C-alpha positions in Angstrom: 8.1 -13.1 4.2 8.6 -14.7 7.6 6.5 -13.4 10.7 8.4 -12.2 13.7 8.9 -15.0 16.4 6.8 -13.0 19.0 4.0 -12.1 16.5 1.3 -12.9 19.1 2.8 -10.4 21.5 3.2 -7.8 18.8 -0.4 -8.3 17.8 -1.5 -8.0 21.4 0.5 -5.1 22.6 1.8 -3.0 19.7 0.3 0.5 19.3 0.9 0.4 15.6 -1.5 -2.5 15.4 -4.1 -0.9 17.6 -3.9 2.3 15.5 -4.3 0.4 12.2 -7.5 -1.3 13.6 -8.8 2.2 14.5 -8.0 3.3 11.1 -9.9 0.4 9.5 -12.9 1.1 12.0 -12.9 4.9 10.6 -12.8 3.6 7.1 -15.9 1.2 7.7 -17.7 4.0 9.3 -17.2 6.4 6.4 -18.8 3.8 4.3 -21.7 2.8 6.6 -22.8 5.9 8.5 -24.2 7.9 5.5 -26.9 5.2 5.2 -28.1 6.1 8.6 -26.9 9.5 9.5 -26.6 12.4 7.1 -25.5 15.1 9.5 -21.8 14.2 9.7 -19.7 16.5 7.6 -18.4 14.8 4.5 -14.8 13.5 4.8 -14.5 13.6 8.5 -13.7 10.0 8.7 -11.3 10.1 5.8 -9.5 12.9 7.8 -9.6 10.9 10.8 -8.3 7.8 8.9 -5.5 9.7 7.5 -4.4 11.0 11.0 -4.6 7.6 12.6 -2.7 5.9 9.8 0.1 8.5 10.1 0.2 7.8 13.9 0.4 4.1 13.2 3.2 4.7 10.8 5.0 6.5 13.5 4.2 4.1 16.3 5.8 1.4 14.1 9.2 3.0 14.4 8.8 3.7 18.2 10.2 1.1 20.7 7.4 -0.6 22.5 9.0 -2.7 25.3 6.0 -5.0 25.8 6.5 -6.2 22.2 10.2 -7.1 22.4 11.3 -10.7 22.6 12.6 -12.1 25.9 10.0 -10.5 28.1 7.8 -13.6 28.7 5.1 -12.4 31.0 2.1 -13.7 28.8 
């Protein structure tokens, strides 16, 4: 596997990456919060993770102009 030539730009500007990071945060919160707070309904973060992961998958296939090569405004 070879990374795309503009991987830094993709990492910085792609919505799919941002949404995957948000999904990872929800997964971490689901694991950690029950130790501190027991009033959050069970499975809420699992549902949020599912929705955000689906949005990241969709965003991966949508043109994101700031990630395209040739636009060197970094």
